[in-house]
N, C-alpha and C positions, 0 to 999 in steps of 0.2 A: 865142569868145576868153576870155570872162570865166571860164568853168568851168575850163579848163586852167590859167589864171593862179592861180586860187584853190587848185588842187591843188598847183601848184608852191610857192606861198607856204606852204600847209599842211605840205607835206613838209619845206620848209626850217625851219619852226618846230619840227616834230617832231625833226629832226636836231639843231637847236641845243639843244632841251630835253633830248634824250638825251645829247648831249655834256656839257651842264651837270650832268646827274644823275650820269653815270659819271666825270666828271673828279675826280681827287684833287687836294688842295691841296699846294703845295710845302712841304717841311720848313722850319719857321720858323728865322730866324737864331739864336734862343735854343736851339732844339733842336739845330741844327747844332753849336753850340758845345759842348753836352753830349755830342754823339756823336763829337766829335773826340777823338783820343788825348790823354791827359793830357800836360802839358808835361814831366813827369819821365819820359816813356816811354823805356825802354831795351830792349835785346834780350837781356839776360842778368841773372839774379838768382840767386845761389847760395842765398840764404835761401829763395826760392820753391821751387827745385828740391829742396832738402833737406826742406822741409816737405811737398811733394807726395809724396815717397817715404819719409817718416819711418817708415812701417809695414813697410819692406822687411825680409825675414827676416835672421837673423844670417848674416854672410858676404857679404851683398849691399850695395852702396853705395846709401844713400838718394838721393844726388844722381843717380846713374845711373838708378835706377828713376824718379825724378821727370822726368828728361830724356826717357826713353823714353815715359812716359805723355803728356807734353806733345807730343812729336813725333807720336805716334799720333793724338792729338786734332786737331792742326793738319792732318794729312793727311786725316783723316775729314771735317773741316769743309770742306775744299777740294773734296771729291768728293760731298758729300751736303747736303741741305737740313736746316734745323733740325727739320723734322718727322720726320727719321730720327735718333733720339738716339744719341749715342756711348756705348759701353760699354767701359770699360777691360778689358784681359785679366785674368782671374782668376789669382792666383798665391798662393804661400804667404806668410803674414804673420807678423811678430813677435808673440809672445804679448802680449796686452794685460793689464797688471797688474790684479789684482782681489783682493778679500778685505777683511778687517777693517782692514788697514793703509791702506786707501784710502777711509776714511770722510770725510765733509765736515768740513774743518778749522774751518768756521764754527760747529760744534757743540762746546760745552764738553766733553761726554761723549767726543767723538772725541779731543780733545787729551789729556784725562786718560788715556784708554786707551792712546794712543801713548806717553805718558811711562811708564806702568806697564809696558808691554811693550818698552821701549827696548832691553833686552839682545838682542832679536831683530832689531833694525834692521840690523846688519851683514849678516845673511843675506838680508834682503829687498833691500837695496841691491845685494848681490852678484848675486842672481838676476836683477834687472832693470837691471843695470849698463849694458847696451847702450842701452836707451832713455834712461837718465839721461845718458849721454855724448852721445847725439844731441840731447837738449834743451840741454845745455851748449853744444854746437856752434851750435845755432840762435840762442841768445841772445848768442853772441859775434859774430854777423854783423850787418851794418847796411845791406844793400842790397835789402831786400824790395820786390818789385813783382810783381803778378800778371801772368804772361806769357800765360796762356790767353786766347783771344778770348772776350769776354763772350757768354754764351749760357745757355740753361736747362739744358744738359747738360754744361757745362764741368767738367773734373775738379776735385773739391773735396778739399783735403787732409784726411787722417784726423785731424781736430782732437781726437778722443778720446785719441789718442796724445800730442798736445801737452799736454793737460790732465793726463794721468797722468805725463808726464815732469816737469811742473812740481811735481806732488805729491811725486815722488821727490826733487826738489831740496829741498823743504821738509823731508822726512824726513832728508835729509843734513844740513841746517842744524840740525835738532833733535838728531841724533846728536852733532854737533860741540859744540853748546851744552851738552848734558848731560855731555860729556866734559871740560868746562872750557875748550874752545877758543872762547872768547867772541869774539875778534877774527875768527877764520875764519868763524864762523857769521854774524856781522854783515856781513862783507865779501861772503859768498855771497848773502845776501838783498838787499844793496845792489846788487850786480852785476845780479841778476835784475830788480830794480825799475827801474833805469836803462834796461836793455835793453827791458823791456816798455813803458816810456813812449816810448822811441824808436820802437818798432814801432807803438804806438798812433797816433803822429803820421803814420806812413807808410801805414798800412793802407788799402788801396783795395778791399777786399772786405768786405761787410757781416758775413758769418759770422765772418771772422777778426777784425774790429774788436770784435765782441761777445765772442768767445773771449778776446781780450786784456783786455777789461774784467774778465771773470771771473778771469783769471789775476792781474791786478794787485790785485783785491780780495782774493784768497786770500793773495797775498804780504803785503799789509798786515795780514791776519789773523794769519799766522805771526809777523810782526814785533811786533804788539801783544801777543800772548800771551807771547812769549819775553822781550820787554823788560819786561813787567809783573812778571815774577819774577826779573829781573836777569840773565838768561842771555845777552842780547845788549845791545849799546850802544843807547842811545836814538836813534831815527832823527832825523837832521838834515835830510834831503832831503824835506821835506814841503811844498814850494812848490805853489801851485795849478796845475791843469792849464793848459797853453797853448791858444791858439786852435786850433792844428793837432791837438792831442790831443783836444779836444772835438769837432771838426768831423766830420760825417758826409758832407761834400760828395764826397770821392773815392769813398767806398763807395757812395753813392747814385748817383753818375755811372755806376759799373760796373753797378749794378742797372738803371738806365735804359737803358744800352746793350744789356744782355741782353734786356730787354723789347722794345726796338725791333727786335732781331734776330728775335724771334718774330713781331711785326707784319709785318715785311718778308717773312719766309718764308711766312706765310699769304697775303700778296699775290701772291707768286710762284706758289704752289700754285693760287690762283684763276685766274691767267692760263693755266696749263697744263691743269688739269682741274677747275676749280672748279664748284660748283653754281650754279644761277641766283641763289639767295639771295646767294652770295658775290659774284657779278658785279654784282648790283644794289645790295647793301647793305653792302659792305665797302670802306673807303678806308684803307689802312694808314698813309699819311702824316698824314692827318687824325687818326687814332687816336694816333699818336706825338706830334703837337703837343698834343693834348688831355691826354695823360698827364703832360706835363712839369711842370705847375704843382705837383702834389703832391710831386714830388721836390724841386723848388726850395724850396718853403715849408719842408719838413722840414729841408733842409740849412741854410737861413737860421736857423731856430729853434735848431738844434744849436750854432750858433756864438755864440749869446748867452751872456754870463756867467750864472752860476746865478740871481742875483736877477732879472735881466731875463727869463730863461727862465721862471722861476716865475710872474712877472707876466703873461707872454704866455700861459701855459697857462690862466690864469684867464679869458682872453677869446677863446681860439682855439675856433671852432665845431667840431663833429664833422666828420670828414673828408667832404668833398663828393665825390660820384661825378661824374666828368667826363661831359659830355653834348655830342654833336656834331650830333644831329638825324637825321631820317628817312633821309637819303641814306646814312648810315653806321650803320644800326641794328645790324648785326652787330658793328661796332666798338664800339658803345655797350654791347653785351652783354659784350664782353671787358673794356672799361674798368670795368664794374661789379663785376668779380671782386675780392673783398676783398684788400687788401694789408695788411701789418703796420702797426701804429701806430708809426711811426718816432720819434714824439715820446717814447714810452716808452723807446726805445733811447737817445735823447739824455739822458733823465733818469737812466738807469743810469750814464752817463758822468759826468754832473754829481754823482751820488752819491759818486763817487770823490773829488771835491773835498771833500765833507763828511767823508769818512773820513780823508783826509789831515790835515785840520784837527783832527779828533777824536784822531787818533794823537798829534799833538803835544801836545794838551791833556791826554791821559790820563797823560802822564809826570809831570805836576805834582800828580796826585791821590794821596792816601794809600792804603794797602792796604785799610783798612776805610772805604771811601768812603761818605758819606751825602749826602743832597740838599743840605745846606748847603755842602759842599765844592764841589759842582758850581756852585752859585749864586755862589760867590766867585771862580770862574775869570776871569782876565783874557783879553781877546781871544777870547771864546767865542761870538761872534755867529754865528748860522746863516748860511751863505753864500747860502741861498735867501731868507732874510728876516732882516735885521740886528736887528730888534726881538725876535727869538726866541732863546732860549738852549738849550743841550743839556739833556737830561733822562736819568734812569736808567729803563730799561724794567724789566719785571717779571722779567727774568733778570739784572739788574744790569749791563747794557751801557750805555755812554755813547752816546747817540743824538741825531740831529737829525730834525725833521719835514721832509717834502718834498712836492712836488706829486703824486707817484705812490707806490704801494706799493713799498717797497724789496725788492730781490731779494738773496738770500744775505747778509743783514746788511750791505747796501751802505752804509747811513748809520749804522752802529754800530761800536764797537770794544769788545772784552771788557775787563773790569776784574778 
């Protein structure tokens, strides 16, 4: 009797141990909240559809192309797993502007060359008038929301067209300013600036959020260069960024949802035809729960004011790789894959605060500015560190220091 009883007990222990090993943990309440649709979820967005189809060839509606692409993606996702990536249909595209007129406006040599060749601007604007018009339509809208289901293969708008469309608008403002149409040029840059800030507050996709940061930085660069030589009115709309404009929360929520879709898909593949390693060593929901913290921390840091953000960066340790343990060793391998340093993305947004302040300060400086002029500026405290003041760099730009290296002259304005 004793031996059979021991066998039964041993078998029960093995079954319980096996169940405990294979059992995944439930998705945590915090993760559930991040996986839930955003409160502002709607079913239609003209701005999203236009941006998704902005590269449509002449004669084809960008909104219609965007709607077809979205519908194709949604139909594909309903019938396929994430391991089978969606590929949009190939079609003709609007020519992407290129050449010397599309140099980086953050470079003084670029601006000088554009002014020198200004008689050619009407031809350039005429050639690429279709893209300029689409960009003007985009900044006139105010209902942006990413409609595609988050995933690693969701259709991404052709942001290169958005960037070139914005450059064309800058060229149009330059043409107007040089023609003596000071009010029109000022109004054009102001219209774009207000629209970009509105989009920055609404952006729920990380790539778009950072593209908007680049666009707003370039708008401020055009404004600074033109107002410095008296071709446009001095900007009055230099208020600091709002919490919504600074925040990466919506964009990182979208990133988290896309990553969770990958983890869930791998779990489904494991159940259908997974290897022994995947059966024994992969827990998708455990992986999702463990990954959440780095998204949450980055979102919280992005919402701090510049000074608090800078202080936090001095004490934030290097990104820690989440670890769940031997039961989820395959998940731990996935969790160890490098992710971008989102704190640097947040810093680029904070740098816009610095640039807005510098834009206002630069209007009070004489043409032949020297260090003493900078030292005498009122209200010139660095938003990252109030005890620091702006300085002139080796190219004669008015700049602030910051916690990370600046991108595209993000904390400088030309003088």
